[in-house]
Backbone as CSV, one residue per row, in Angstrom:
resi,resn,N_x,N_y,N_z,CA_x,CA_y,CA_z,C_x,C_y,C_z
1,UNK,0.824,-1.028,0.111,0.051,0.092,0.017,0.981,1.196,0.125
2,UNK,0.813,2.110,-0.896,1.555,3.244,-1.043,0.759,4.551,-0.272
3,UNK,1.346,4.929,0.721,0.643,6.145,1.585,1.311,7.498,1.425
4,UNK,2.180,7.424,0.344,3.123,8.849,0.033,2.149,9.727,-0.480
5,UNK,0.937,9.405,-1.288,-0.251,10.370,-1.795,-1.068,11.047,-0.553
6,UNK,-0.922,10.408,0.527,-1.903,11.039,1.629,-1.058,12.168,2.034
7,UNK,-1.857,13.389,1.908,-1.223,14.711,2.484,-0.794,14.801,3.734
8,UNK,-1.267,14.263,4.749,-1.050,14.310,5.867,0.353,13.576,6.255
9,UNK,0.589,12.533,5.291,1.757,11.788,5.515,2.968,12.071,4.597
10,UNK,2.783,13.038,3.666,3.955,13.533,2.647,5.234,13.891,3.587
11,UNK,6.245,13.618,2.852,7.458,13.926,3.523,8.180,13.005,4.439
12,UNK,7.154,12.068,4.923,7.817,11.066,6.052,8.709,10.188,5.405
13,UNK,9.960,9.942,6.160,10.687,8.851,6.007,9.989,7.636,5.262
14,UNK,10.690,6.769,4.303,10.039,5.671,3.959,9.847,4.395,4.959
15,UNK,10.726,4.575,5.902,10.817,3.694,7.289,9.430,4.129,7.973
16,UNK,9.165,5.159,8.305,7.849,5.532,9.049,6.773,5.124,8.060
17,UNK,6.817,5.518,6.706,5.624,5.003,5.991,5.289,3.464,6.065
18,UNK,6.340,2.763,6.079,6.413,1.362,6.241,5.580,1.094,7.621
19,UNK,6.062,1.577,8.552,5.502,1.400,9.931,4.030,1.709,9.894
20,UNK,3.783,2.769,9.485,2.394,3.286,9.267,1.528,2.403,8.512
21,UNK,1.878,1.808,7.483,1.272,0.713,6.610,1.032,-0.457,7.242
22,UNK,1.757,-0.920,8.311,1.469,-2.021,9.096,0.262,-1.616,10.224
23,UNK,0.072,-0.417,10.286,-1.011,-0.079,11.447,-2.414,0.130,10.784
24,UNK,-2.318,0.178,9.505,-3.768,0.432,8.763,-4.055,-0.684,8.020
25,UNK,-5.336,-0.642,7.667,-5.887,-1.751,6.857,-6.806,-1.119,5.593
26,UNK,-6.658,-1.698,4.610,-7.205,-1.334,3.102,-8.570,-1.562,3.171
27,UNK,-9.473,-0.753,2.814,-10.835,-0.829,2.952,-11.309,-0.255,1.542
28,UNK,-12.323,-0.881,0.787,-13.008,-0.420,-0.512,-14.116,-0.337,-0.465
29,UNK,-14.931,0.780,-1.151,-16.288,0.864,-0.919,-16.631,1.369,-2.568
30,UNK,-17.946,0.733,-2.960,-18.382,1.195,-4.113,-18.917,2.621,-4.289
31,UNK,-18.916,3.139,-5.548,-19.627,4.354,-5.751,-20.988,4.556,-4.911
32,UNK,-21.421,5.582,-4.579,-22.833,5.448,-3.900,-22.673,5.099,-2.420
33,UNK,-21.707,4.382,-1.916,-21.836,3.847,-0.602,-21.622,5.066,0.593
34,UNK,-22.327,4.783,1.715,-22.296,5.822,2.688,-21.086,5.447,3.684
35,UNK,-19.907,6.075,3.740,-18.751,5.710,4.447,-18.880,6.092,5.821
36,UNK,-19.302,7.298,6.310,-19.708,7.718,7.492,-21.109,8.408,7.461
37,UNK,-21.805,8.291,8.747,-23.072,9.166,8.842,-23.052,9.978,9.938
38,UNK,-23.553,11.221,9.550,-23.570,12.310,10.554,-24.264,11.930,11.904
39,UNK,-23.521,11.908,12.968,-24.255,11.720,14.433,-23.782,10.309,14.895
40,UNK,-23.520,9.445,13.826,-23.007,8.000,14.532,-21.661,8.099,15.013
41,UNK,-21.459,7.038,15.771,-20.136,6.853,16.409,-18.945,6.658,15.337
42,UNK,-17.770,7.209,15.628,-16.773,6.936,14.704,-15.808,5.829,15.188
43,UNK,-15.515,5.174,14.154,-14.783,3.777,14.486,-13.566,3.925,13.785
44,UNK,-13.003,4.943,12.894,-11.824,4.791,12.316,-11.422,6.101,11.635
45,UNK,-10.034,6.348,11.498,-9.557,7.464,10.954,-9.402,7.106,9.449
46,UNK,-9.650,7.899,8.336,-9.696,7.238,7.000,-9.062,8.293,6.200
47,UNK,-8.043,7.699,5.221,-7.280,8.383,4.381,-7.761,7.669,2.989
48,UNK,-7.890,8.589,1.916,-8.196,8.295,0.652,-6.855,7.982,-0.275
49,UNK,-6.938,6.981,-0.677,-5.695,6.568,-1.529,-6.126,6.632,-3.080
50,UNK,-7.648,6.426,-3.376,-7.884,6.361,-4.690,-9.306,6.601,-4.621
51,UNK,-9.672,7.614,-5.515,-11.421,7.780,-5.690,-11.766,9.014,-5.104
52,UNK,-12.990,9.417,-5.316,-13.576,10.623,-4.775,-14.814,10.430,-3.888
53,UNK,-14.899,11.387,-3.035,-15.833,11.323,-1.956,-16.586,12.770,-1.751
54,UNK,-17.869,12.694,-1.124,-18.460,13.995,-1.048,-18.777,14.124,0.647
55,UNK,-18.480,15.175,1.200,-18.688,15.284,2.788,-20.053,16.156,2.670
56,UNK,-21.144,15.988,3.585,-22.182,16.755,3.525,-22.334,17.091,5.096
57,UNK,-22.733,18.375,5.442,-22.874,18.686,6.667,-24.548,18.995,7.070
58,UNK,-24.719,18.874,8.181,-26.229,18.991,8.475,-26.903,20.314,8.180
59,UNK,-26.129,21.434,7.839,-26.610,22.544,7.395,-26.622,22.642,5.992
60,UNK,-26.323,21.542,5.225,-26.433,21.439,3.746,-25.208,21.737,3.041
61,UNK,-24.075,22.100,3.714,-22.683,22.452,2.802,-22.232,21.270,2.343
62,UNK,-21.515,20.954,1.394,-20.903,20.050,0.806,-19.358,20.552,0.326
63,UNK,-18.657,19.228,0.379,-17.079,19.590,-0.034,-16.627,18.298,-0.675
64,UNK,-15.915,18.374,-1.601,-15.461,17.164,-2.332,-14.061,16.830,-1.728
65,UNK,-13.767,15.449,-1.598,-12.399,15.067,-1.146,-12.076,13.944,-2.176
66,UNK,-10.638,13.836,-2.285,-9.935,12.879,-3.389,-8.914,12.401,-2.781
67,UNK,-8.118,11.783,-3.636,-6.811,11.044,-3.183,-5.865,12.194,-2.425
68,UNK,-5.555,11.595,-1.267,-4.623,12.481,-0.500,-5.501,13.075,0.612
69,UNK,-6.748,13.008,0.613,-7.485,13.967,1.624,-7.664,12.684,2.859
70,UNK,-8.223,13.140,4.006,-8.533,12.340,4.936,-9.837,13.002,5.928
71,UNK,-10.457,12.027,6.688,-11.558,12.204,7.267,-11.738,11.384,8.587
72,UNK,-12.512,11.739,9.447,-12.939,10.907,10.459,-12.106,11.233,11.895
73,UNK,-11.330,12.134,11.723,-10.454,12.573,13.169,-11.277,12.974,14.195
74,UNK,-12.548,13.936,13.870,-12.856,14.584,15.043,-13.694,13.812,15.790
75,UNK,-14.299,12.730,15.420,-15.046,11.728,16.218,-14.241,11.025,17.120
76,UNK,-12.966,10.726,16.550,-11.844,10.022,17.410,-11.303,10.749,18.459
77,UNK,-11.079,12.213,18.062,-10.448,12.900,18.982,-11.353,13.453,20.143
78,UNK,-12.799,13.672,20.078,-13.526,14.029,21.031,-14.452,12.841,21.447
79,UNK,-14.586,11.668,20.860,-15.332,10.877,21.244,-16.691,11.070,21.020
80,UNK,-17.106,12.010,19.908,-18.525,12.580,19.593,-18.668,11.564,18.468
81,UNK,-19.958,11.950,18.143,-20.385,11.321,16.704,-20.014,11.977,15.534
82,UNK,-20.044,11.201,14.310,-19.612,11.955,13.149,-20.085,13.222,12.971
83,UNK,-19.193,14.326,12.519,-19.828,15.761,12.443,-20.229,15.897,10.891
84,UNK,-20.132,14.833,10.080,-20.715,15.090,8.698,-20.810,13.682,8.091
85,UNK,-21.623,13.648,7.039,-21.518,12.328,6.223,-20.629,12.405,5.101
86,UNK,-20.156,11.275,4.797,-19.327,11.175,3.550,-19.836,9.858,2.812
87,UNK,-20.090,10.248,1.514,-20.555,9.313,0.676,-19.509,9.101,-0.569
88,UNK,-19.172,7.829,-0.904,-18.412,7.564,-2.174,-19.182,7.985,-3.404
89,UNK,-18.180,9.165,-4.224,-18.737,9.541,-5.381,-18.316,8.649,-6.468
90,UNK,-17.245,8.011,-6.318,-16.862,6.877,-7.131,-16.368,5.790,-6.314
91,UNK,-15.974,4.563,-6.958,-15.362,3.523,-6.221,-14.094,4.208,-5.361
92,UNK,-14.142,3.702,-4.032,-13.202,4.584,-3.141,-12.252,3.520,-2.506
93,UNK,-10.985,3.620,-2.527,-10.005,2.951,-1.944,-9.364,3.695,-0.752
94,UNK,-9.813,3.361,0.460,-9.116,3.821,1.798,-7.893,3.052,2.644
95,UNK,-7.295,3.700,3.463,-6.377,3.340,4.388,-7.105,3.530,5.709
96,UNK,-7.429,2.721,6.566,-7.902,3.127,7.711,-7.375,2.665,9.005
97,UNK,-7.381,3.638,9.962,-6.594,3.581,11.264,-7.781,3.318,12.304
98,UNK,-8.015,1.966,12.905,-8.836,1.835,13.812,-9.037,2.680,14.945
99,UNK,-10.031,3.150,15.671,-10.134,3.821,16.760,-9.132,3.662,17.815
100,UNK,-8.964,2.377,18.260,-8.167,2.171,19.305,-6.722,2.369,18.910
101,UNK,-6.175,2.540,17.741,-4.920,2.616,17.319,-4.623,4.197,16.988
102,UNK,-5.528,4.963,16.900,-5.643,6.220,16.670,-4.710,7.187,17.324
103,UNK,-4.833,7.030,18.734,-4.097,7.784,19.619,-2.598,7.555,19.688
104,UNK,-2.235,5.934,19.981,-0.961,5.698,19.959,-0.267,6.133,18.301
105,UNK,-1.077,5.921,17.396,-0.491,6.210,15.949,-0.007,7.730,16.241
106,UNK,-0.817,8.672,16.540,-0.417,10.188,16.946,0.789,10.483,17.724
107,UNK,0.604,9.614,18.858,1.821,9.868,19.759,3.216,9.235,18.929
108,UNK,2.999,8.343,18.439,4.404,7.733,17.567,4.617,8.588,16.660
109,UNK,3.756,9.413,16.077,4.201,10.312,14.857,3.581,11.889,15.062
110,UNK,4.511,12.427,15.961,3.894,13.818,16.300,3.833,14.684,15.261
111,UNK,4.675,14.549,14.276,4.726,15.422,12.868,3.261,15.415,12.317
112,UNK,2.967,13.999,12.221,1.548,13.794,11.824,0.444,14.454,12.528
113,UNK,0.678,14.526,13.950,-0.535,14.950,14.823,-0.377,16.578,14.571
114,UNK,0.800,17.075,14.517,0.771,18.734,14.036,0.177,18.907,12.985
115,UNK,0.374,18.026,11.884,-0.343,18.462,10.640,-1.980,18.319,10.594
116,UNK,-2.270,17.262,11.450,-3.849,17.045,11.664,-4.146,18.330,12.414
117,UNK,-3.453,19.008,13.439,-4.039,20.042,14.039,-4.109,21.237,12.944
118,UNK,-3.107,21.534,12.121,-3.190,22.487,11.176,-4.420,22.148,10.308
119,UNK,-4.826,21.095,9.771,-6.035,20.527,8.980,-7.156,21.003,9.725
120,UNK,-7.459,20.802,10.940,-8.547,20.924,11.969,-8.390,22.689,12.201
121,UNK,-7.320,23.313,12.288,-7.363,24.880,12.419,-8.048,25.345,11.138
122,UNK,-7.579,24.983,10.156,-8.280,25.516,8.673,-9.607,25.124,8.657
123,UNK,-10.135,23.976,8.997,-11.327,23.825,8.787,-12.424,24.452,9.713
124,UNK,-11.916,25.081,10.924,-12.602,25.580,11.823,-12.601,27.149,11.387
125,UNK,-11.705,27.543,10.552,-11.621,28.948,9.993,-12.726,28.962,8.989
126,UNK,-12.607,27.810,8.068,-13.601,27.801,6.869,-15.014,27.886,7.346
127,UNK,-15.210,26.987,8.414,-16.582,27.100,8.830,-17.213,28.331,9.534
128,UNK,-16.035,28.942,10.316,-16.528,30.354,10.790,-16.611,31.382,9.760
129,UNK,-16.081,31.252,8.607,-16.286,32.195,7.198,-17.647,32.161,6.710
130,UNK,-18.512,30.911,6.994,-19.810,30.757,6.450,-20.705,31.667,6.948
């Protein structure tokens, strides 16, 4: 599994990417599949390896995701329900980190945790701009 295309992991040494690859599992969904449903419990952090997805929020906003993007971190960080629904727009190939591996993963890779904080900060700013 090639994780170099995941924005959050870009620039990491190959040995780190190989260790991360051992912690994730590959998941595939057909076009049209509901990947996450707003309000439901989160069970994984998901990184898109191939394909496209659409995020839809309860207030009707949508956003497209593609290879290199990720989602699912908020529900794991605050143990709340999913903040949005994600649907596969095309066949989707994902790398998934299980809920119970997410915190150890971030502790083992602080540079990834920092990038994740940057992403969350950007998303908060975008949401406040609406």
